[in-house]
Every structure is written in C-alpha cells, then in structure tokens.
Z-matrix of the N, CA and C atoms (Angstrom, degrees):
N
C 1 1.450
C 2 1.511 1 110.98
N 3 1.351 2 117.78 1 -44.70
C 4 1.458 3 121.10 2 179.12
C 5 1.518 4 111.10 3 -60.49
N 6 1.324 5 116.26 4 -36.63
C 7 1.459 6 121.34 5 179.06
C 8 1.529 7 110.60 6 -63.36
N 9 1.323 8 117.10 7 -41.23
C 10 1.457 9 122.24 8 178.57
C 11 1.523 10 110.71 9 -63.54
N 12 1.308 11 117.27 10 -40.72
C 13 1.469 12 121.70 11 178.25
C 14 1.521 13 110.02 12 -63.97
N 15 1.327 14 117.91 13 -42.84
C 16 1.465 15 121.34 14 178.96
C 17 1.523 16 111.32 15 -63.25
N 18 1.325 17 116.53 16 -43.28
C 19 1.471 18 119.96 17 178.36
C 20 1.522 19 109.83 18 -62.32
N 21 1.345 20 117.10 19 -43.05
C 22 1.461 21 120.92 20 178.48
C 23 1.511 22 111.78 21 -61.59
N 24 1.318 23 117.61 22 -41.75
C 25 1.468 24 120.75 23 177.96
C 26 1.521 25 111.43 24 -65.48
N 27 1.338 26 116.50 25 -39.03
C 28 1.461 27 120.21 26 178.36
C 29 1.528 28 110.83 27 -62.29
N 30 1.325 29 116.99 28 -48.39
C 31 1.465 30 121.22 29 179.70
C 32 1.526 31 110.17 30 -60.96
N 33 1.340 32 116.46 31 -43.95
C 34 1.460 33 120.05 32 179.37
C 35 1.528 34 110.74 33 -62.07
N 36 1.341 35 117.67 34 -41.77
C 37 1.462 36 120.02 35 -179.06
C 38 1.524 37 111.29 36 -66.64
N 39 1.327 38 117.45 37 -37.43
C 40 1.469 39 120.20 38 176.69
C 41 1.522 40 109.66 39 -63.04
N 42 1.338 41 116.65 40 -41.43
C 43 1.457 42 120.75 41 178.43
C 44 1.527 43 110.92 42 -63.10
N 45 1.320 44 117.05 43 -46.14
C 46 1.468 45 120.98 44 -179.06
C 47 1.517 46 110.53 45 -63.29
N 48 1.323 47 117.86 46 -43.74
C 49 1.456 48 120.87 47 178.84
C 50 1.521 49 109.90 48 -62.59
N 51 1.320 50 117.56 49 -41.75
C 52 1.470 51 121.19 50 179.91
C 53 1.508 52 112.37 51 -65.30
N 54 1.323 53 117.83 52 -30.21
C 55 1.462 54 121.71 53 -179.01
C 56 1.520 55 112.42 54 -92.26
N 57 1.307 56 117.78 55 -7.12
C 58 1.456 57 122.10 56 -176.70
C 59 1.518 58 111.00 57 -64.54
N 60 1.318 59 116.01 58 149.87
C 61 1.458 60 120.27 59 178.46
C 62 1.512 61 111.98 60 -95.37
N 63 1.363 62 117.03 61 10.59
C 64 1.455 63 120.14 62 177.84
C 65 1.507 64 109.54 63 -61.34
N 66 1.329 65 115.84 64 150.72
C 67 1.458 66 119.91 65 -178.50
C 68 1.515 67 112.30 66 -96.87
N 69 1.316 68 118.46 67 3.24
C 70 1.459 69 119.51 68 -179.28
C 71 1.517 70 109.87 69 -66.75
N 72 1.312 71 114.95 70 147.11
C 73 1.467 72 120.32 71 -178.17
C 74 1.516 73 110.97 72 -64.47
N 75 1.340 74 117.57 73 -34.00
C 76 1.457 75 119.97 74 -179.64
C 77 1.517 76 111.17 75 -63.72
N 78 1.330 77 118.21 76 -40.82
C 79 1.457 78 120.35 77 -179.83
C 80 1.518 79 111.25 78 -71.94
N 81 1.329 80 118.45 79 -35.38
C 82 1.459 81 121.79 80 -177.37
C 83 1.515 82 111.94 81 -76.68
N 84 1.330 83 118.25 82 -29.80
C 85 1.457 84 122.01 83 -176.97
C 86 1.512 85 109.18 84 -129.84
N 87 1.333 86 117.84 85 91.21
C 88 1.460 87 118.96 86 -178.48
C 89 1.516 88 110.70 87 -61.93
N 90 1.319 89 116.08 88 146.01
C 91 1.454 90 120.24 89 177.53
C 92 1.516 91 108.37 90 -73.01
N 93 1.332 92 118.13 91 160.05
C 94 1.458 93 119.38 92 178.70
C 95 1.529 94 112.11 93 -55.42
N 96 1.343 95 119.34 94 -32.98
C 97 1.452 96 121.11 95 179.88
C 98 1.526 97 111.22 96 -65.94
N 99 1.351 98 117.79 97 -29.87
C 100 1.454 99 121.55 98 -177.67
C 101 1.531 100 112.14 99 -87.80
N 102 1.318 101 117.34 100 -11.17
C 103 1.456 102 120.74 101 -177.95
C 104 1.529 103 109.69 102 -71.03
N 105 1.332 104 117.40 103 142.07
C 106 1.457 105 119.43 104 176.59
C 107 1.525 106 110.37 105 -58.39
N 108 1.318 107 117.01 106 151.33
C 109 1.462 108 121.74 107 -175.88
C 110 1.519 109 112.51 108 -57.71
N 111 1.325 110 117.89 109 -27.99
C 112 1.453 111 121.14 110 -178.32
C 113 1.527 112 112.10 111 -76.07
N 114 1.312 113 117.26 112 -14.62
C 115 1.467 114 120.76 113 -178.36
C 116 1.537 115 109.51 114 -89.39
N 117 1.324 116 116.17 115 149.15
C 118 1.457 117 120.49 116 175.90
C 119 1.521 118 109.65 117 -75.82
N 120 1.308 119 117.22 118 139.18
C 121 1.456 120 121.94 119 176.99
C 122 1.525 121 110.73 120 -88.51
N 123 1.317 122 117.30 121 -36.73
C 124 1.461 123 121.91 122 -175.37
C 125 1.523 124 110.95 123 -140.00
N 126 1.316 125 115.30 124 163.55
C 127 1.453 126 121.86 125 173.64
C 128 1.520 127 109.08 126 -63.54
N 129 1.332 128 116.96 127 132.19
C 130 1.461 129 122.14 128 176.71
C 131 1.517 130 108.51 129 -115.69
N 132 1.321 131 116.23 130 130.11
C 133 1.466 132 122.78 131 -175.71
C 134 1.524 133 108.74 132 -122.58
N 135 1.335 134 115.68 133 129.52
C 136 1.465 135 120.00 134 176.77
C 137 1.520 136 108.82 135 -138.46
N 138 1.338 137 116.18 136 123.18
C 139 1.454 138 120.85 137 174.41
C 140 1.524 139 108.03 138 -80.94
N 141 1.337 140 116.68 139 118.64
C 142 1.452 141 122.07 140 177.07
C 143 1.524 142 109.99 141 -86.76
N 144 1.345 143 115.91 142 -36.32
C 145 1.466 144 124.29 143 173.65
C 146 1.525 145 105.22 144 -136.02
N 147 1.330 146 117.65 145 130.67
C 148 1.465 147 119.94 146 -173.35
C 149 1.524 148 114.56 147 -73.45
N 150 1.299 149 119.63 148 -38.48
C 151 1.465 150 121.50 149 -174.77
C 152 1.513 151 111.28 150 85.24
N 153 1.351 152 116.03 151 -174.39
C 154 1.470 153 120.34 152 -175.40
C 155 1.519 154 110.52 153 -134.02
N 156 1.338 155 115.03 154 156.05
C 157 1.461 156 120.85 155 176.39
C 158 1.515 157 111.72 156 88.77
N 159 1.328 158 114.44 157 -162.75
C 160 1.458 159 120.85 158 -179.16
C 161 1.518 160 110.30 159 -80.58
N 162 1.311 161 115.62 160 148.96
C 163 1.456 162 120.89 161 177.87
C 164 1.519 163 111.40 162 -75.08
N 165 1.318 164 116.12 163 147.08
C 166 1.459 165 121.86 164 178.50
C 167 1.533 166 109.42 165 -70.25
N 168 1.338 167 115.56 166 146.27
C 169 1.460 168 121.03 167 -177.35
C 170 1.519 169 110.80 168 -129.70
N 171 1.335 170 115.16 169 166.84
C 172 1.461 171 121.77 170 178.24
C 173 1.529 172 109.81 171 -52.90
N 174 1.331 173 115.58 172 138.34
C 175 1.457 174 121.91 173 -179.75
C 176 1.521 175 113.42 174 94.77
N 177 1.321 176 117.47 175 -17.28
C 178 1.464 177 120.56 176 178.35
C 179 1.523 178 109.74 177 -91.12
N 180 1.347 179 115.28 178 153.73
C 181 1.469 180 120.78 179 178.19
C 182 1.523 181 109.69 180 -93.13
N 183 1.318 182 114.45 181 132.78
C 184 1.464 183 121.56 182 179.67
C 185 1.516 184 109.48 183 -109.23
N 186 1.327 185 115.98 184 132.69
C 187 1.459 186 121.55 185 170.09
C 188 1.520 187 105.51 186 -105.01
N 189 1.332 188 116.50 187 121.73
C 190 1.459 189 120.74 188 -173.80
C 191 1.516 190 112.00 189 -133.69
N 192 1.319 191 114.01 190 160.67
C 193 1.461 192 123.49 191 161.59
C 194 1.517 193 104.58 192 -111.09
N 195 1.317 194 117.34 193 147.89
C 196 1.454 195 120.35 194 179.93
C 197 1.519 196 110.51 195 -147.79
N 198 1.322 197 114.01 196 156.69
C 199 1.457 198 122.15 197 169.87
C 200 1.519 199 106.28 198 -130.94
N 201 1.324 200 116.46 199 136.85
C 202 1.458 201 123.41 200 -176.89
C 203 1.519 202 110.65 201 -116.89
N 204 1.343 203 115.43 202 129.62
C 205 1.462 204 122.25 203 174.02
C 206 1.522 205 109.18 204 -124.39
N 207 1.324 206 116.64 205 149.20
C 208 1.457 207 120.09 206 164.64
C 209 1.511 208 106.50 207 -71.60
N 210 1.308 209 117.91 208 139.06
C 211 1.458 210 120.37 209 176.82
C 212 1.518 211 108.67 210 -78.40
N 213 1.324 212 115.19 211 133.21
C 214 1.457 213 122.18 212 178.26
C 215 1.525 214 107.36 213 -127.08
N 216 1.327 215 116.78 214 104.55
C 217 1.461 216 121.25 215 -176.20
C 218 1.524 217 112.24 216 -59.69
N 219 1.324 218 117.91 217 -23.21
C 220 1.458 219 121.42 218 -179.36
C 221 1.529 220 112.65 219 -81.66
N 222 1.325 221 117.82 220 -19.07
C 223 1.468 222 120.94 221 -179.55
C 224 1.526 223 109.76 222 -76.16
N 225 1.327 224 116.23 223 146.26
C 226 1.464 225 121.23 224 -176.64
C 227 1.532 226 112.18 225 -55.33
N 228 1.314 227 117.67 226 -44.81
C 229 1.466 228 121.20 227 -179.87
C 230 1.528 229 112.12 228 -98.79
N 231 1.321 230 116.55 229 5.37
C 232 1.458 231 121.15 230 179.45
C 233 1.513 232 114.33 231 81.48
N 234 1.317 233 116.25 232 -7.50
C 235 1.465 234 120.56 233 -176.50
C 236 1.519 235 110.42 234 -88.86
N 237 1.316 236 114.28 235 119.55
C 238 1.452 237 120.72 236 175.71
C 239 1.517 238 109.47 237 -94.19
N 240 1.309 239 115.81 238 -135.56
C 241 1.465 240 122.01 239 -178.43
C 242 1.528 241 111.21 240 -65.18
N 243 1.346 242 116.46 241 130.95
C 244 1.455 243 120.24 242 173.58
C 245 1.529 244 107.32 243 -78.51
N 246 1.336 245 115.63 244 127.91
C 247 1.458 246 120.30 245 -177.28
C 248 1.521 247 113.60 246 -100.89
N 249 1.335 248 116.21 247 -32.45
C 250 1.465 249 118.08 248 -172.98
C 251 1.524 250 109.73 249 -162.01
N 252 1.338 251 115.62 250 148.08
C 253 1.463 252 120.63 251 176.29
C 254 1.519 253 109.37 252 -148.61
N 255 1.324 254 115.61 253 122.12
C 256 1.465 255 119.05 254 175.68
C 257 1.525 256 110.26 255 -70.65
N 258 1.333 257 116.85 256 -24.72
C 259 1.468 258 120.95 257 177.18
C 260 1.521 259 109.71 258 -65.31
N 261 1.335 260 116.19 259 -46.76
C 262 1.465 261 119.70 260 178.64
C 263 1.519 262 111.50 261 -63.96
N 264 1.334 263 116.68 262 -33.91
C 265 1.463 264 120.87 263 178.56
C 266 1.526 265 111.20 264 -80.44
N 267 1.347 266 116.44 265 -8.88
C 268 1.466 267 123.18 266 -178.36
C 269 1.530 268 111.35 267 53.84
N 270 1.352 269 114.13 268 44.75
C 271 1.467 270 119.72 269 -179.53
C 272 1.528 271 108.48 270 -144.80
N 273 1.325 272 116.73 271 121.28
C 274 1.459 273 120.05 272 178.44
C 275 1.529 274 109.72 273 -75.19
N 276 1.336 275 114.73 274 165.18
C 277 1.457 276 122.33 275 178.71
C 278 1.516 277 107.50 276 -122.40
N 279 1.330 278 116.92 277 134.44
C 280 1.458 279 121.81 278 -178.88
C 281 1.524 280 109.35 279 -122.03
N 282 1.337 281 115.54 280 135.53
C 283 1.469 282 121.19 281 178.36
C 284 1.522 283 109.37 282 -153.12
N 285 1.324 284 116.07 283 161.18
C 286 1.457 285 121.93 284 177.72
C 287 1.526 286 108.92 285 -95.11
N 288 1.319 287 115.98 286 128.69
C 289 1.465 288 122.34 287 -178.60
C 290 1.527 289 109.83 288 -67.34
N 291 1.323 290 116.19 289 133.47
C 292 1.457 291 121.94 290 172.12
C 293 1.518 292 116.18 291 79.84
N 294 1.312 293 118.45 292 13.21
C 295 1.455 294 121.67 293 -178.32
C 296 1.527 295 112.99 294 -104.58
N 297 1.318 296 117.74 295 1.42
C 298 1.456 297 120.98 296 -179.22
C 299 1.519 298 113.47 297 75.96
N 300 1.320 299 117.42 298 15.96
C 301 1.470 300 121.71 299 179.91
C 302 1.524 301 111.69 300 -78.99
N 303 1.329 302 116.68 301 -13.88
C 304 1.460 303 122.78 302 -179.56
C 305 1.530 304 107.52 303 -131.50
N 306 1.319 305 117.09 304 175.85
C 307 1.454 306 119.85 305 178.57
C 308 1.536 307 110.06 306 -62.56
N 309 1.310 308 115.51 307 154.40
C 310 1.467 309 121.09 308 -177.35
C 311 1.527 310 112.24 309 -58.03
N 312 1.325 311 117.24 310 -34.10
C 313 1.467 312 120.23 311 178.74
C 314 1.516 313 112.81 312 -59.77
N 315 1.331 314 116.91 313 -33.42
C 316 1.467 315 120.34 314 176.55
C 317 1.526 316 110.17 315 -75.88
N 318 1.330 317 117.60 316 -45.30
C 319 1.469 318 120.14 317 -179.72
C 320 1.528 319 111.10 318 -59.41
N 321 1.331 320 117.17 319 -31.24
C 322 1.459 321 121.09 320 179.31
C 323 1.533 322 112.42 321 -90.20
N 324 1.330 323 117.95 322 -27.58
C 325 1.459 324 121.03 323 -171.88
C 326 1.509 325 116.68 324 -98.15
N 327 1.331 326 118.67 325 -17.76
C 328 1.467 327 120.87 326 -177.67
C 329 1.533 328 112.78 327 -87.14
N 330 1.343 329 120.32 328 -34.40
C 331 1.475 330 118.75 329 179.86
C 332 1.522 331 111.75 330 -53.26
N 333 1.318 332 114.65 331 138.92
C 334 1.460 333 121.48 332 -178.44
C 335 1.517 334 113.40 333 97.34
N 336 1.335 335 117.15 334 -16.08
C 337 1.467 336 119.21 335 177.28
C 338 1.522 337 109.84 336 -64.29
N 339 1.326 338 115.53 337 149.91
C 340 1.458 339 122.10 338 178.52
C 341 1.516 340 109.13 339 -113.88
N 342 1.330 341 116.34 340 150.77
C 343 1.463 342 121.69 341 179.87
C 344 1.527 343 109.04 342 -56.42
N 345 1.336 344 115.26 343 133.12
C 346 1.455 345 121.68 344 -177.47
C 347 1.520 346 112.31 345 89.45
N 348 1.327 347 116.57 346 -5.26
C 349 1.457 348 120.97 347 -179.10
C 350 1.520 349 112.69 348 -84.43
N 351 1.313 350 114.86 349 156.49
C 352 1.461 351 122.86 350 175.27
C 353 1.520 352 107.12 351 -126.60
N 354 1.318 353 115.90 352 129.95
C 355 1.462 354 121.29 353 -177.86
C 356 1.514 355 109.49 354 -129.39
N 357 1.329 356 114.99 355 139.88
C 358 1.456 357 120.24 356 172.97
C 359 1.518 358 108.39 357 -103.02
N 360 1.329 359 115.30 358 128.22
C 361 1.456 360 121.81 359 175.49
C 362 1.520 361 108.36 360 -113.10
N 363 1.313 362 116.48 361 124.58
C 364 1.465 363 122.68 362 172.87
C 365 1.522 364 104.82 363 -105.11
N 366 1.319 365 115.37 364 109.61
C 367 1.461 366 121.39 365 -167.29
C 368 1.527 367 111.15 366 -111.00
N 369 1.346 368 116.89 367 121.98
C 370 1.467 369 119.07 368 175.18
C 371 1.530 370 109.88 369 -67.60
N 372 1.314 371 115.74 370 150.36
C 373 1.465 372 120.67 371 -174.47
C 374 1.519 373 112.90 372 -53.23
N 375 1.324 374 118.47 373 -33.68
C 376 1.470 375 120.50 374 -177.74
C 377 1.527 376 112.36 375 -67.83
N 378 1.344 377 117.83 376 -19.17
C 379 1.468 378 121.58 377 175.63
C 380 1.524 379 111.06 378 -103.90
N 381 1.333 380 115.54 379 8.83
C 382 1.468 381 121.12 380 -179.94
C 383 1.532 382 108.46 381 -117.18
N 384 1.328 383 117.14 382 -111.41
C 385 1.462 384 120.77 383 -176.56
C 386 1.522 385 112.81 384 -105.96
N 387 1.330 386 117.07 385 9.07
C 388 1.443 387 123.21 386 168.57
C 389 1.510 388 116.98 387 65.89
N 390 1.319 389 112.98 388 -151.90
C 391 1.468 390 122.32 389 -175.98
C 392 1.526 391 112.27 390 -64.99
N 393 1.314 392 117.71 391 -30.75
C 394 1.469 393 121.10 392 -173.80
C 395 1.516 394 114.27 393 -92.83
N 396 1.315 395 117.67 394 -22.62
C 397 1.453 396 119.85 395 -175.64
C 398 1.518 397 110.50 396 76.04
N 399 1.313 398 116.39 397 -160.93
C 400 1.463 399 122.33 398 178.76
C 401 1.517 400 106.99 399 -129.99
N 402 1.332 401 117.32 400 114.25
C 403 1.470 402 119.72 401 -178.08
C 404 1.528 403 111.73 402 -50.92
N 405 1.317 404 114.24 403 137.32
C 406 1.451 405 120.24 404 177.79
C 407 1.510 406 114.62 405 83.34
N 408 1.342 407 118.17 406 8.28
C 409 1.452 408 117.19 407 -179.71
C 410 1.501 409 115.36 408 -165.62
N 411 1.322 410 117.92 409 -63.72
C 412 1.455 411 121.51 410 -173.90
C 413 1.527 412 109.36 411 -98.70
N 414 1.339 413 117.25 412 119.96
C 415 1.460 414 119.42 413 179.18
C 416 1.531 415 112.04 414 -70.37
N 417 1.323 416 117.55 415 163.68
C 418 1.467 417 120.71 416 176.65
C 419 1.527 418 111.37 417 -57.37
N 420 1.326 419 115.74 418 144.79
C 421 1.467 420 124.00 419 175.94
C 422 1.528 421 112.98 420 55.30
N 423 1.316 422 117.23 421 36.70
C 424 1.465 423 121.22 422 -178.64
C 425 1.523 424 110.95 423 -94.06
N 426 1.326 425 115.97 424 124.94
C 427 1.459 426 121.16 425 169.15
C 428 1.521 427 106.98 426 -76.71
N 429 1.327 428 116.41 427 145.88
C 430 1.463 429 121.20 428 -174.53
C 431 1.521 430 111.34 429 -125.63
N 432 1.328 431 115.18 430 156.85
C 433 1.462 432 121.86 431 171.14
C 434 1.528 433 107.16 432 -124.59
N 435 1.323 434 115.52 433 126.76
C 436 1.461 435 121.96 434 174.74
C 437 1.522 436 108.42 435 -117.61
N 438 1.308 437 116.16 436 137.83
C 439 1.457 438 122.07 437 167.15
C 440 1.521 439 104.93 438 -109.29
N 441 1.320 440 116.47 439 119.96
C 442 1.473 441 122.04 440 -173.85
C 443 1.514 442 109.90 441 -119.60
N 444 1.341 443 115.75 442 130.91
C 445 1.467 444 122.82 443 174.27
C 446 1.514 445 107.06 444 -108.68
N 447 1.345 446 117.77 445 122.97
C 448 1.466 447 120.95 446 177.06
C 449 1.522 448 108.60 447 -85.31
N 450 1.325 449 115.38 448 110.63
C 451 1.468 450 122.07 449 -177.85
C 452 1.528 451 110.86 450 -81.97
N 453 1.346 452 116.30 451 -47.93
C 454 1.465 453 119.63 452 179.79
C 455 1.515 454 110.38 453 -156.47
N 456 1.339 455 114.44 454 160.45
C 457 1.458 456 122.51 455 172.58
C 458 1.517 457 105.24 456 -110.56
N 459 1.322 458 116.08 457 124.89
C 460 1.476 459 120.03 458 -176.20
C 461 1.499 460 111.94 459 -109.52
C-alpha cells in the first residue's frame, strides 16, 4: 500500500512540475527519468528494410515517402491514429539532412539510411513538436512513429 501511495505522489509531482509556469529549464523539459513510463525517453531507430548503396549523410537531400502515427503505448505495435501519409497523397517529400528543415527526430534518425530502405523512427515529443504540438494534427507532448522510405539521395 505504501508503495502505491509513493507511486501516486511521484506521478502527481511529475504532472504538477509539467504544468508549472516556472521558467527553469528543469521544469520545462523533464528529464527522461521524470517522464511517465508511457512516454519515450530517447529516439528509437529500427531498419525494417536496409536498402542498398551508401547511407545518406548530413548536407545531402533526401527524397522520401513517410507515414506518421501518434504513438500509443497501449497498442500492440505502438501505432495509434495514423495522421498523415505521403504514400496516400502520392507525393514524395524532399529535405536536406541536418539543416533543421524537419523535426530533430528526422535530422537525427534519417542519416545512414540507404536508397530503397525503410526505417521506423519512434520519436519522443521533445524531438518532434514539443510541448505545443502541431495545430490541426499533433497534440501537445505527443510521441510519434514515422515509417520512412528513402526513395533517392539528391
């Protein structure tokens, strides 16, 4: 019983700190240890298909297809609601690696991919759209899952 009370107090304190209006960096950006268990602590990268040739590097342009899901820790594969797919729109997306043109999770998770490869990125909210989310789609503090296909390196 005492253990349950301690866990409840810990969760409540994390919530209060997250809602606090303090300007300290610790309150605004909880450490991975303070994050609820359902939240991702770090970027997770998994190659589903390796691809061929040399891996893409910072400064190169990537042409990709992607599908975006909200991460749902309760779902068997972690994939919650699908929010967007360039495949369904039949339109590729092109960006330069490492230039800040995309969320940090992509700038950190796409390098090393090979043409023809498919990679899954499980991105913690702090490397995605952060505390505010993205109006019209991504809620605040949402962890995301992207499946990315590298079509070409330009």
